[in-house]
DRENDO-1510 file (C-alpha; in Angstrom, 1 decimal, always signed):
<recs>
REC; n; res; u; v; w
REC; 1; UNK; +193.6; +8.8; -33.2 .
REC; 2; UNK; +193.6; +9.2; -37.0 .
REC; 3; UNK; +195.5; +7.2; -39.5 .
REC; 4; UNK; +196.8; +10.5; -40.8 .
REC; 5; UNK; +198.5; +11.2; -37.4 .
REC; 6; UNK; +200.0; +7.9; -37.4 .
REC; 7; UNK; +201.3; +8.1; -40.9 .
REC; 8; UNK; +202.7; +11.6; -40.4 .
REC; 9; UNK; +204.3; +10.6; -37.1 .
REC; 10; UNK; +206.0; +7.5; -38.8 .
REC; 11; UNK; +207.4; +9.8; -41.5 .
REC; 12; UNK; +208.8; +12.3; -38.9 .
REC; 13; UNK; +210.2; +9.5; -36.8 .
REC; 14; UNK; +211.9; +7.4; -39.6 .
REC; 15; UNK; +213.7; +10.5; -41.2 .
REC; 16; UNK; +217.3; +10.5; -40.3 .
REC; 17; UNK; +218.3; +12.9; -37.6 .
REC; 18; UNK; +220.3; +13.3; -34.6 .
REC; 19; UNK; +218.7; +10.3; -32.7 .
REC; 20; UNK; +218.9; +8.0; -35.7 .
REC; 21; UNK; +222.6; +8.7; -36.3 .
REC; 22; UNK; +223.5; +8.2; -32.5 .
REC; 23; UNK; +221.5; +5.0; -32.4 .
REC; 24; UNK; +223.2; +3.6; -35.4 .
REC; 25; UNK; +226.7; +4.5; -34.3 .
REC; 26; UNK; +225.9; +3.0; -30.7 .
REC; 27; UNK; +224.6; -0.2; -32.4 .
REC; 28; UNK; +227.7; -0.7; -34.7 .
REC; 29; UNK; +229.9; +0.0; -31.8 .
REC; 30; UNK; +228.3; -2.0; -29.1 .
REC; 31; UNK; +225.9; -4.3; -30.7 .
REC; 32; UNK; +222.1; -4.6; -30.3 .
REC; 33; UNK; +222.2; -3.9; -26.5 .
REC; 34; UNK; +223.9; -0.6; -26.9 .
REC; 35; UNK; +221.7; +0.5; -29.6 .
REC; 36; UNK; +218.6; -0.5; -27.7 .
REC; 37; UNK; +219.9; +1.7; -24.9 .
REC; 38; UNK; +220.6; +4.6; -27.0 .
REC; 39; UNK; +217.1; +4.2; -28.6 .
REC; 40; UNK; +215.7; +4.4; -25.2 .
REC; 41; UNK; +217.7; +7.4; -24.3 .
REC; 42; UNK; +216.6; +9.3; -27.5 .
REC; 43; UNK; +212.8; +8.3; -26.9 .
REC; 44; UNK; +213.3; +9.6; -23.3 .
REC; 45; UNK; +214.4; +12.9; -24.6 .
REC; 46; UNK; +211.5; +13.1; -26.9 .
REC; 47; UNK; +209.2; +12.5; -24.0 .
REC; 48; UNK; +211.0; +15.3; -22.0 .
REC; 49; UNK; +210.4; +17.6; -25.1 .
REC; 50; UNK; +206.8; +16.8; -25.1 .
REC; 51; UNK; +206.6; +17.6; -21.5 .
REC; 52; UNK; +208.2; +20.9; -22.2 .
REC; 53; UNK; +205.9; +21.6; -25.0 .
REC; 54; UNK; +202.8; +20.7; -23.0 .
REC; 55; UNK; +204.0; +22.9; -20.0 .
REC; 56; UNK; +204.1; +25.8; -22.5 .
REC; 57; UNK; +207.8; +26.3; -22.2 .
REC; 58; UNK; +208.0; +26.0; -26.0 .
REC; 59; UNK; +206.3; +29.3; -26.2 .
REC; 60; UNK; +209.0; +30.9; -23.9 .
REC; 61; UNK; +211.7; +29.5; -26.2 .
REC; 62; UNK; +209.9; +31.0; -29.2 .
REC; 63; UNK; +209.6; +34.3; -27.7 .
REC; 64; UNK; +213.0; +34.5; -25.8 .
REC; 65; UNK; +215.7; +34.8; -28.5 .
REC; 66; UNK; +218.5; +34.7; -26.0 .
REC; 67; UNK; +217.2; +31.5; -24.4 .
REC; 68; UNK; +216.7; +29.9; -27.8 .
REC; 69; UNK; +220.1; +31.1; -29.0 .
REC; 70; UNK; +221.7; +29.7; -25.7 .
REC; 71; UNK; +220.2; +26.3; -25.9 .
REC; 72; UNK; +220.8; +26.1; -29.8 .
REC; 73; UNK; +224.7; +26.8; -29.6 .
REC; 74; UNK; +225.1; +24.4; -26.6 .
REC; 75; UNK; +223.6; +21.8; -28.9 .
REC; 76; UNK; +225.9; +22.8; -31.8 .
REC; 77; UNK; +229.0; +22.5; -29.6 .
REC; 78; UNK; +228.0; +19.2; -28.3 .
REC; 79; UNK; +227.3; +17.7; -31.8 .
REC; 80; UNK; +230.8; +19.2; -33.1 .
REC; 81; UNK; +232.3; +17.5; -29.9 .
REC; 82; UNK; +230.7; +14.2; -30.8 .
REC; 83; UNK; +232.0; +14.5; -34.5 .
REC; 84; UNK; +235.6; +15.2; -33.1 .
REC; 85; UNK; +235.5; +12.2; -30.7 .
REC; 86; UNK; +234.2; +10.0; -33.3 .
REC; 87; UNK; +237.0; +10.8; -35.6 .
REC; 88; UNK; +239.5; +10.2; -32.8 .
REC; 89; UNK; +238.0; +6.7; -32.3 .
REC; 90; UNK; +236.5; +7.6; -29.0 .
REC; 91; UNK; +232.8; +7.9; -30.1 .
REC; 92; UNK; +232.0; +4.3; -30.3 .
REC; 93; UNK; +233.0; +2.9; -33.7 .
REC; 94; UNK; +235.9; +0.6; -33.0 .
REC; 95; UNK; +236.9; -2.6; -34.8 .
REC; 96; UNK; +236.6; -5.7; -32.7 .
REC; 97; UNK; +233.8; -7.4; -30.5 .
REC; 98; UNK; +231.0; -5.5; -28.9 .
REC; 99; UNK; +232.0; -2.6; -26.8 .
REC; 100; UNK; +230.6; -2.9; -23.4 .
REC; 101; UNK; +229.9; +0.7; -22.6 .
REC; 102; UNK; +228.1; +2.1; -19.7 .
REC; 103; UNK; +224.4; +2.1; -20.1 .
REC; 104; UNK; +224.1; +5.3; -18.0 .
REC; 105; UNK; +226.8; +6.9; -20.3 .
REC; 106; UNK; +224.9; +5.9; -23.6 .
REC; 107; UNK; +221.6; +7.3; -22.3 .
REC; 108; UNK; +223.2; +10.4; -21.0 .
REC; 109; UNK; +224.7; +11.1; -24.4 .
REC; 110; UNK; +221.5; +10.4; -26.1 .
REC; 111; UNK; +219.4; +12.6; -23.9 .
REC; 112; UNK; +222.0; +15.5; -24.1 .
REC; 113; UNK; +222.1; +15.3; -28.0 .
REC; 114; UNK; +218.3; +15.5; -28.4 .
REC; 115; UNK; +217.7; +17.8; -25.4 .
REC; 116; UNK; +220.1; +20.4; -26.9 .
REC; 117; UNK; +217.8; +21.0; -29.8 .
REC; 118; UNK; +215.2; +23.8; -29.1 .
REC; 119; UNK; +213.4; +23.1; -32.3 .
REC; 120; UNK; +211.9; +19.9; -30.8 .
REC; 121; UNK; +209.4; +21.4; -28.4 .
REC; 122; UNK; +208.6; +24.0; -31.1 .
REC; 123; UNK; +208.0; +21.2; -33.4 .
REC; 124; UNK; +205.6; +19.5; -31.0 .
REC; 125; UNK; +203.7; +22.7; -30.4 .
REC; 126; UNK; +203.2; +23.1; -34.2 .
REC; 127; UNK; +202.6; +19.4; -34.9 .
REC; 128; UNK; +200.2; +18.2; -32.3 .
REC; 129; UNK; +197.5; +20.7; -32.6 .
REC; 130; UNK; +197.0; +20.0; -36.3 .
REC; 131; UNK; +195.4; +16.6; -35.1 .
REC; 132; UNK; +193.4; +18.0; -32.3 .
REC; 133; UNK; +189.8; +19.0; -32.8 .
REC; 134; UNK; +188.7; +22.4; -31.4 .
REC; 135; UNK; +187.9; +22.1; -27.6 .
REC; 136; UNK; +190.2; +19.0; -27.2 .
REC; 137; UNK; +191.7; +18.9; -23.7 .
REC; 138; UNK; +195.1; +17.7; -22.3 .
REC; 139; UNK; +194.2; +14.2; -22.4 .
REC; 140; UNK; +194.1; +13.9; -26.1 .
REC; 141; UNK; +197.4; +15.7; -26.4 .
REC; 142; UNK; +198.9; +13.3; -23.9 .
REC; 143; UNK; +197.5; +10.4; -26.0 .
REC; 144; UNK; +199.0; +11.8; -29.2 .
REC; 145; UNK; +202.3; +12.5; -27.4 .
REC; 146; UNK; +202.5; +8.9; -26.0 .
REC; 147; UNK; +201.8; +7.4; -29.4 .
REC; 148; UNK; +204.5; +9.7; -31.1 .
REC; 149; UNK; +207.1; +8.5; -28.3 .
REC; 150; UNK; +206.1; +4.9; -28.8 .
REC; 151; UNK; +206.5; +5.2; -32.5 .
REC; 152; UNK; +209.8; +7.0; -32.1 .
REC; 153; UNK; +211.0; +4.0; -30.0 .
REC; 154; UNK; +209.7; +1.4; -32.5 .
REC; 155; UNK; +211.5; +3.2; -35.4 .
REC; 156; UNK; +214.7; +3.4; -33.5 .
REC; 157; UNK; +214.4; -0.5; -32.8 .
REC; 158; UNK; +213.8; -1.0; -36.5 .
REC; 159; UNK; +217.2; +0.9; -37.2 .
REC; 160; UNK; +219.0; -1.1; -34.4 .
REC; 161; UNK; +217.8; -4.4; -35.9 .
REC; 162; UNK; +219.1; -3.4; -39.4 .
REC; 163; UNK; +222.4; -2.2; -38.1 .
REC; 164; UNK; +222.9; -5.2; -35.8 .
REC; 165; UNK; +222.2; -7.6; -38.5 .
REC; 166; UNK; +225.3; -6.3; -40.7 .
REC; 167; UNK; +227.4; -5.6; -37.7 .
REC; 168; UNK; +229.5; -8.7; -37.8 .
REC; 169; UNK; +230.5; -8.1; -41.5 .
REC; 170; UNK; +231.1; -4.4; -40.9 .
REC; 171; UNK; +233.3; -5.0; -37.9 .
REC; 172; UNK; +235.5; -7.4; -39.9 .
REC; 173; UNK; +236.6; -4.7; -42.2 .
REC; 174; UNK; +239.1; -2.0; -40.9 .
REC; 175; UNK; +238.6; +0.0; -44.1 .
REC; 176; UNK; +234.8; +0.1; -43.8 .
REC; 177; UNK; +235.1; +0.9; -40.2 .
REC; 178; UNK; +237.2; +3.8; -40.8 .
REC; 179; UNK; +234.9; +5.2; -43.5 .
REC; 180; UNK; +232.0; +4.7; -41.2 .
REC; 181; UNK; +233.8; +6.7; -38.3 .
REC; 182; UNK; +234.2; +9.5; -41.0 .
REC; 183; UNK; +230.6; +9.2; -42.2 .
REC; 184; UNK; +229.2; +9.5; -38.7 .
REC; 185; UNK; +231.5; +12.2; -37.8 .
REC; 186; UNK; +230.3; +14.1; -40.8 .
REC; 187; UNK; +226.8; +13.3; -40.0 .
REC; 188; UNK; +227.1; +14.8; -36.6 .
REC; 189; UNK; +229.0; +18.0; -38.0 .
REC; 190; UNK; +226.2; +18.4; -40.6 .
REC; 191; UNK; +223.5; +18.2; -38.0 .
REC; 192; UNK; +225.3; +20.8; -35.9 .
REC; 193; UNK; +225.6; +23.0; -38.9 .
REC; 194; UNK; +221.9; +22.7; -39.7 .
REC; 195; UNK; +221.0; +23.5; -35.9 .
REC; 196; UNK; +223.3; +26.4; -36.1 .
REC; 197; UNK; +221.4; +27.8; -39.2 .
REC; 198; UNK; +218.1; +27.4; -37.5 .
REC; 199; UNK; +216.0; +30.4; -36.6 .
REC; 200; UNK; +213.2; +30.7; -34.0 .
</recs>
């Protein structure tokens, strides 16, 4: 496994996206526990996307415009719903002690948010082969996929640690919390808009 792959994977993982926004909002809402559960859910979705890519279903998404559009707009709708519930104070950002949310609910939301992005399996189909020599088999692809998934989780844990360290101060300010609700809602809405504009 090359250092070029590890460096590229790290840059891809650390770039803010749906998983980062959801992990940060979950950490600020429920503390480090909720953030780690969200990180696990987002990583689980990444593993599922890798499985889809390796099974060749990404090629089906790429060639079937109807299937791609269906998955894409389901993802857009879910992101906009997350933005709306966050503005309503139901999306996890609340002033007060840690929110003891259901682990299953946090994971379910994380998986749905990430699975409803048809670009991810296409990304893996385009990304992984760049680091595979001619004639490489499924074993190397599995190794690269496992390394990418592990780096994804490690990056999310880093975000959780950063958010948890300043959580007590943030929760103490109703004004800051109100602005955070708006910021995360705007982030989910912007991600939904970006997904809506994506093409196969």
